[in-house]
C-alpha positions as CSV (number, residue, x, y, z in Angstrom):
1,X,49.6,-43.1,24.7
2,X,51.5,-46.2,25.6
3,X,54.1,-47.8,23.4
4,X,51.7,-50.8,22.9
5,X,48.9,-48.5,21.7
6,X,51.2,-46.8,19.2
7,X,52.3,-50.1,17.8
8,X,48.7,-51.2,17.4
9,X,47.9,-48.0,15.5
10,X,50.9,-48.4,13.3
11,X,50.0,-52.0,12.5
12,X,46.4,-50.9,11.7
13,X,47.7,-48.2,9.4
14,X,50.0,-50.6,7.7
15,X,47.2,-53.1,7.3
16,X,44.9,-50.4,5.9
17,X,47.6,-49.4,3.4
18,X,48.1,-53.0,2.5
19,X,44.4,-53.5,2.0
20,X,44.2,-50.3,-0.1
21,X,47.2,-51.4,-2.2
22,X,45.7,-54.8,-2.7
23,X,42.3,-53.3,-3.6
24,X,43.8,-50.8,-6.0
25,X,46.1,-53.5,-7.4
26,X,43.0,-55.6,-8.0
27,X,40.6,-52.9,-9.2
28,X,42.9,-51.3,-11.7
29,X,43.7,-54.5,-13.7
30,X,40.0,-55.5,-13.5
31,X,38.7,-52.2,-14.7
32,X,41.4,-51.4,-17.2
33,X,41.9,-54.9,-18.6
34,X,38.6,-56.7,-17.9
35,X,36.4,-57.9,-20.7
36,X,33.4,-55.7,-21.7
37,X,29.8,-56.6,-22.0
38,X,28.9,-57.2,-25.7
39,X,26.3,-54.8,-27.2
40,X,23.3,-56.0,-29.1
41,X,22.1,-54.3,-32.3
42,X,19.0,-52.2,-32.8
43,X,17.4,-53.2,-36.1
44,X,16.5,-50.6,-38.8
45,X,13.1,-50.5,-40.4
46,X,12.6,-52.2,-43.8
47,X,9.8,-52.2,-46.4
48,X,9.3,-54.9,-49.0
49,X,9.7,-53.7,-52.6
50,X,6.6,-52.9,-54.6
51,X,5.2,-55.4,-57.1
52,X,4.3,-54.4,-60.7
53,X,1.2,-56.5,-61.1
54,X,1.5,-56.9,-64.9
55,X,-1.0,-59.2,-66.7
56,X,-0.4,-61.5,-69.6
57,X,-2.4,-60.9,-72.8
58,X,-4.0,-64.3,-73.4
59,X,-6.5,-64.9,-76.3
60,X,-10.1,-65.7,-75.6
61,X,-10.1,-69.0,-77.6
62,X,-8.6,-72.4,-77.4
63,X,-5.8,-73.2,-75.0
64,X,-2.6,-71.3,-74.3
65,X,0.3,-71.8,-71.9
66,X,3.6,-69.9,-71.4
67,X,6.6,-70.5,-69.2
68,X,9.9,-68.7,-68.5
69,X,12.5,-71.4,-68.4
70,X,14.4,-71.5,-65.1
71,X,11.7,-69.5,-63.2
72,X,9.8,-71.7,-60.8
73,X,6.0,-71.3,-60.8
74,X,6.1,-69.2,-64.0
75,X,3.9,-71.6,-66.0
76,X,0.7,-69.7,-66.7
77,X,-2.3,-71.0,-68.7
78,X,-5.5,-69.8,-70.3
79,X,-8.4,-71.6,-71.9
80,X,-9.3,-75.2,-71.5
81,X,-7.1,-77.9,-70.1
82,X,-8.2,-81.1,-71.9
83,X,-6.1,-82.7,-74.7
84,X,-6.6,-81.1,-78.1
85,X,-5.5,-82.1,-81.6
86,X,-2.0,-80.7,-82.1
87,X,-1.6,-81.1,-85.9
88,X,2.0,-80.8,-87.1
89,X,3.4,-80.0,-83.7
90,X,3.4,-83.8,-83.6
91,X,6.5,-83.7,-85.8
92,X,8.5,-82.3,-82.9
93,X,7.7,-85.5,-81.0
94,X,8.6,-87.5,-84.2
95,X,12.0,-85.8,-84.4
96,X,12.8,-86.2,-80.7
97,X,11.8,-89.9,-80.7
98,X,13.9,-90.6,-83.8
99,X,16.9,-88.8,-82.4
100,X,16.5,-90.7,-79.2
101,X,16.9,-93.9,-81.2
102,X,19.3,-92.6,-83.9
103,X,21.3,-89.7,-82.4
104,X,23.3,-87.5,-84.8
105,X,26.2,-87.3,-82.3
106,X,27.3,-83.9,-83.5
107,X,27.2,-84.8,-87.2
108,X,24.6,-85.3,-90.0
109,X,23.8,-88.9,-89.2
110,X,23.9,-91.7,-91.7
111,X,23.0,-91.4,-95.4
112,X,19.6,-92.8,-96.2
113,X,18.5,-94.1,-99.6
114,X,14.8,-93.3,-100.2
115,X,12.8,-96.3,-101.4
116,X,9.9,-96.5,-103.8
117,X,7.6,-96.9,-100.8
118,X,8.9,-93.6,-99.5
119,X,8.4,-91.9,-102.8
120,X,4.8,-93.2,-102.9
121,X,4.1,-91.2,-99.7
122,X,4.0,-88.1,-101.8
123,X,0.8,-89.1,-103.5
124,X,-0.7,-90.6,-100.3
125,X,-0.5,-87.4,-98.4
126,X,-1.3,-85.1,-101.3
127,X,-4.5,-87.0,-101.8
128,X,-5.7,-86.0,-98.3
129,X,-4.4,-82.4,-98.7
130,X,-1.4,-82.9,-96.5
131,X,1.8,-80.8,-96.8
132,X,4.2,-82.7,-99.1
133,X,7.7,-82.1,-100.7
134,X,8.9,-84.0,-103.8
135,X,10.7,-87.2,-103.0
136,X,12.4,-89.4,-105.6
137,X,13.1,-93.2,-105.1
138,X,16.9,-93.8,-105.0
139,X,17.8,-90.3,-103.8
140,X,20.1,-90.1,-100.9
141,X,19.7,-87.7,-98.0
142,X,21.3,-87.6,-94.5
143,X,19.2,-88.1,-91.4
144,X,19.7,-84.4,-90.6
145,X,18.3,-83.4,-94.0
146,X,15.2,-85.6,-93.5
147,X,14.8,-83.9,-90.1
148,X,15.1,-80.5,-91.7
149,X,12.4,-81.1,-94.3
150,X,10.2,-82.6,-91.6
151,X,10.5,-79.7,-89.2
152,X,11.2,-76.7,-91.4
153,X,8.9,-77.4,-94.4
154,X,6.6,-79.6,-92.3
155,X,6.4,-82.2,-95.0
156,X,4.3,-85.2,-94.0
157,X,5.8,-87.6,-96.5
158,X,9.3,-86.9,-95.1
159,X,8.1,-87.3,-91.5
160,X,6.7,-90.7,-92.2
161,X,9.8,-91.8,-94.2
162,X,12.0,-90.7,-91.3
163,X,9.9,-92.6,-88.7
164,X,9.8,-95.8,-90.9
165,X,13.6,-95.6,-91.5
166,X,14.3,-95.3,-87.7
167,X,11.8,-98.0,-86.5
168,X,10.9,-100.1,-89.5
169,X,7.1,-99.7,-89.4
170,X,4.4,-97.3,-88.3
171,X,3.4,-99.5,-85.4
172,X,6.9,-99.7,-84.1
173,X,7.2,-95.9,-84.3
174,X,4.0,-95.5,-82.3
175,X,5.2,-97.9,-79.7
176,X,8.5,-96.0,-79.4
177,X,6.7,-92.7,-79.2
178,X,4.5,-93.9,-76.4
179,X,7.5,-95.1,-74.4
180,X,9.3,-91.8,-75.0
181,X,6.3,-89.8,-73.9
182,X,6.0,-91.8,-70.7
183,X,9.7,-91.5,-70.0
184,X,9.5,-87.7,-70.3
185,X,6.3,-87.4,-68.1
186,X,4.1,-86.2,-71.0
187,X,1.2,-88.3,-69.8
188,X,-1.4,-86.0,-71.4
189,X,0.1,-86.5,-74.9
190,X,-1.0,-89.2,-77.4
191,X,0.7,-89.9,-80.7
192,X,-0.8,-92.4,-83.1
193,X,1.2,-91.4,-86.3
194,X,4.2,-89.2,-87.1
195,X,2.7,-86.3,-89.0
196,X,-0.2,-84.8,-87.1
197,X,-2.7,-85.3,-89.8
198,X,-4.7,-87.5,-87.4
199,X,-6.8,-85.6,-84.9
200,X,-6.0,-88.4,-82.5
201,X,-2.6,-86.9,-82.0
202,X,-3.5,-84.8,-79.0
203,X,-1.9,-83.0,-76.1
204,X,-2.6,-80.3,-73.5
205,X,-1.1,-76.8,-73.5
206,X,1.0,-77.6,-70.4
207,X,2.4,-80.8,-71.9
208,X,3.3,-78.9,-75.1
209,X,5.3,-76.3,-73.2
210,X,7.2,-79.1,-71.6
211,X,7.7,-80.6,-75.1
212,X,9.0,-77.2,-76.3
213,X,11.6,-77.2,-73.5
214,X,12.7,-80.7,-74.5
215,X,13.1,-79.5,-78.1
216,X,15.2,-76.6,-77.1
217,X,17.4,-78.9,-74.9
218,X,18.2,-81.0,-78.0
219,X,20.9,-79.0,-79.9
220,X,20.0,-80.6,-83.2
221,X,16.3,-79.9,-83.0
222,X,16.9,-76.4,-81.6
223,X,19.1,-75.6,-84.5
224,X,16.8,-76.9,-87.1
225,X,13.6,-75.3,-85.8
226,X,15.5,-72.0,-85.6
227,X,16.6,-72.2,-89.3
228,X,14.8,-69.7,-91.6
229,X,15.7,-71.5,-94.8
230,X,18.0,-74.2,-96.2
231,X,18.8,-76.1,-99.4
232,X,18.1,-79.8,-99.7
233,X,19.7,-81.8,-102.6
234,X,17.0,-82.8,-105.1
235,X,14.4,-80.6,-103.3
236,X,15.8,-77.1,-103.5
237,X,15.3,-74.2,-101.0
238,X,12.8,-74.9,-98.2
239,X,11.4,-72.1,-96.0
240,X,10.4,-72.3,-92.4
241,X,6.6,-72.5,-92.0
242,X,6.9,-70.3,-88.8
243,X,6.2,-66.8,-90.0
244,X,7.2,-65.3,-86.6
245,X,10.7,-66.7,-86.7
246,X,13.1,-63.8,-86.0
247,X,10.4,-61.5,-84.8
248,X,10.0,-60.5,-81.1
249,X,12.9,-62.8,-80.2
250,X,11.1,-65.9,-81.6
251,X,13.5,-68.7,-82.4
252,X,11.1,-71.6,-83.3
253,X,9.5,-74.1,-82.7
254,X,6.7,-75.5,-84.8
255,X,3.5,-74.6,-86.5
256,X,0.4,-76.8,-86.9
257,X,-2.8,-76.6,-88.9
258,X,-5.7,-79.0,-89.0
259,X,-9.5,-78.6,-89.3
260,X,-10.0,-80.2,-85.9
261,X,-7.1,-78.3,-84.3
262,X,-7.3,-74.9,-85.9
263,X,-4.2,-72.8,-86.2
264,X,-1.5,-73.8,-83.7
265,X,1.9,-72.7,-82.7
266,X,4.5,-74.0,-80.3
267,X,7.0,-71.2,-79.9
268,X,10.1,-70.1,-78.1
269,X,11.5,-66.6,-77.7
270,X,14.5,-65.0,-76.1
271,X,14.4,-61.8,-74.0
272,X,17.2,-59.8,-72.6
273,X,16.2,-58.8,-69.1
274,X,18.6,-57.1,-66.7
275,X,21.5,-58.2,-68.9
276,X,20.3,-61.8,-68.8
277,X,18.9,-63.8,-71.6
278,X,15.7,-65.5,-70.6
279,X,13.9,-68.0,-72.8
280,X,10.1,-68.2,-72.8
281,X,8.3,-71.2,-74.2
282,X,4.7,-71.1,-75.1
283,X,1.9,-72.7,-77.1
284,X,-1.3,-71.4,-78.6
285,X,-3.9,-73.8,-79.9
286,X,-7.2,-73.3,-81.7
287,X,-6.7,-70.1,-83.7
288,X,-8.9,-69.3,-86.6
289,X,-5.9,-68.8,-88.9
290,X,-2.2,-68.3,-88.7
291,X,-2.3,-64.5,-89.4
292,X,-4.6,-63.9,-86.4
293,X,-2.8,-66.5,-84.2
294,X,0.5,-64.9,-85.0
295,X,-0.8,-61.5,-83.9
296,X,-2.1,-63.0,-80.7
297,X,1.3,-64.7,-80.0
298,X,3.1,-61.4,-80.6
299,X,0.7,-59.6,-78.1
300,X,1.3,-62.4,-75.6
301,X,5.1,-62.1,-76.0
302,X,5.0,-58.3,-75.6
303,X,3.1,-58.7,-72.4
304,X,5.6,-61.2,-71.1
305,X,8.3,-58.5,-70.6
306,X,6.0,-56.9,-68.0
307,X,6.0,-60.1,-66.0
308,X,9.8,-59.9,-65.4
309,X,11.1,-57.7,-62.7
310,X,14.4,-57.2,-61.0
311,X,13.8,-56.8,-57.3
312,X,16.4,-54.8,-55.5
313,X,16.7,-56.5,-52.1
314,X,19.5,-54.3,-50.7
315,X,22.4,-52.2,-51.9
316,X,25.9,-52.2,-50.6
317,X,26.2,-50.0,-47.5
318,X,22.5,-50.0,-46.8
319,X,22.0,-49.8,-43.0
320,X,20.3,-52.8,-41.4
321,X,21.1,-52.2,-37.7
322,X,23.0,-49.9,-35.3
323,X,25.2,-50.5,-32.4
324,X,25.5,-48.0,-29.5
325,X,28.2,-48.9,-26.9
326,X,28.0,-47.8,-23.3
327,X,31.2,-45.7,-23.6
328,X,29.8,-43.6,-26.5
329,X,31.2,-45.5,-29.5
330,X,28.7,-46.4,-32.2
331,X,28.7,-48.2,-35.6
332,X,26.2,-49.5,-38.1
333,X,25.7,-53.0,-39.5
334,X,25.5,-52.5,-43.3
335,X,25.1,-54.7,-46.3
336,X,28.4,-56.0,-47.6
337,X,27.2,-56.3,-51.2
338,X,24.4,-55.5,-53.6
339,X,21.6,-58.1,-53.9
340,X,18.9,-58.2,-56.5
341,X,16.9,-61.0,-58.0
342,X,15.3,-61.3,-61.4
343,X,11.9,-62.9,-61.0
344,X,8.7,-63.7,-62.9
345,X,5.5,-62.2,-61.7
346,X,4.5,-60.9,-58.3
347,X,6.5,-62.2,-55.4
348,X,6.1,-61.9,-51.6
349,X,9.3,-60.6,-50.2
350,X,10.3,-60.9,-46.6
351,X,13.5,-60.3,-44.7
352,X,14.9,-61.8,-41.5
353,X,17.8,-60.2,-39.6
354,X,20.4,-62.0,-37.6
355,X,23.0,-59.9,-35.8
356,X,25.8,-60.7,-33.5
357,X,26.7,-58.9,-30.3
358,X,29.8,-56.8,-30.6
359,X,32.4,-55.1,-28.5
360,X,35.5,-53.3,-29.7
361,X,35.7,-54.5,-33.3
362,X,37.2,-53.3,-36.6
363,X,35.4,-51.8,-39.5
364,X,34.5,-54.5,-42.1
365,X,34.1,-57.2,-39.5
366,X,31.1,-59.4,-40.3
367,X,28.4,-59.0,-37.7
368,X,25.4,-60.9,-39.0
369,X,23.2,-61.7,-42.0
370,X,20.0,-60.6,-43.6
371,X,18.1,-63.3,-45.3
372,X,15.5,-62.5,-47.9
373,X,12.7,-64.9,-48.9
374,X,11.5,-64.1,-52.4
375,X,8.5,-66.3,-53.1
376,X,10.3,-69.2,-51.5
377,X,13.7,-68.5,-52.9
378,X,16.2,-67.5,-50.2
379,X,19.0,-64.9,-50.6
380,X,21.6,-64.3,-47.8
381,X,23.6,-61.1,-47.6
382,X,26.3,-60.6,-45.0
383,X,26.4,-57.6,-42.7
384,X,29.6,-55.8,-41.7
385,X,30.5,-52.9,-39.5
386,X,30.8,-49.6,-41.2
387,X,33.2,-48.1,-38.7
388,X,35.6,-49.3,-36.1
389,X,34.3,-49.6,-32.5
390,X,37.3,-48.5,-30.4
391,X,38.3,-49.6,-26.9
392,X,36.9,-47.3,-24.2
393,X,39.4,-45.0,-22.5
394,X,41.0,-45.8,-19.1
395,X,39.0,-43.1,-17.4
396,X,35.7,-44.6,-18.5
397,X,36.8,-48.0,-17.4
398,X,37.8,-46.7,-14.0
399,X,34.6,-44.7,-13.5
400,X,32.2,-47.5,-14.8
401,X,33.2,-50.5,-12.8
402,X,29.7,-51.9,-13.0
403,X,29.9,-52.1,-16.8
404,X,33.4,-53.6,-16.7
405,X,33.3,-55.9,-13.7
406,X,29.8,-57.2,-14.6
407,X,30.4,-57.6,-18.4
408,X,32.8,-60.4,-18.9
409,X,30.8,-63.3,-17.6
């Protein structure tokens, strides 16, 4: 072999070594340090929770409505929907209209001296068999005390005296009541006088449930209608006409009785459901008498508890998806927290899973969300890794160039 040939072979060998060194120098960093292709999650199966299907115990007569405050679409009705005479439930409107014009502002309101015209109301209403409480001209009561006799004892003479004091005349009161009803979207309610003795004082069951919610929202009215008994100067002890007060969680609101209306009750009751206090407002119109009506209200309230349910959507650490990485590592996407929801009635429950792609990540890293739709109400729960996904070893990187070199783009 000539010297030139030897030199050519040496140069070729050196070149080959250089190429090999360059290749290795490039391959090693790329495979050992290159980014890895992220892995997508495989979703776990999920079944919607079962629904209880409880039914409310409505009476077969008149008109009834019930609503759990704060629970959308819980308003449920039975019977007819046309305006009916509402008897002394009218006095709730009277109280709220008076307080709108003459608020107590946390006190008892002004002192009111009763006139001879006020005292004459006793005979006026007694003559038509209306509920009355003695009233003496010249006696002085506070606005709160007039409200108490009106709402607790349901005295017609006190209701009219209160309305005339606040507005000056019966006509002015009716005008103020009409404006107040319109302002509060009670379009199906008509008030022509403050006591409810007129059958022209009418409303629907749904309007009256809304009225009950307004009564509870007023702290003075709510306190008065929830009072079992109190003492009024010059009158003595007065007792609440609502015989259900204190039973089955009932905390008010107002009875009503009239030939044209039958026995009526606008009521509110508190329930403890899943450590939460829930208020139910309802009304029952057209009963034969108050004993039978009260029994029907109690049956309705007892059935109400079956309409509440706590839906367990997911519990902490429930598995929602799984990650399997090419180098053998695996981890699960689990719920980061418990999620349940107190609802009224049957609800359609669906879930939608959103997961991120992952690579080497630490346990507890957030990797997605599961969104529940419960009858239109959405609840989001974050998902986290239940275990650390480690980096692959050097040998796996070196022997799987296709996973490494093709994974970072």
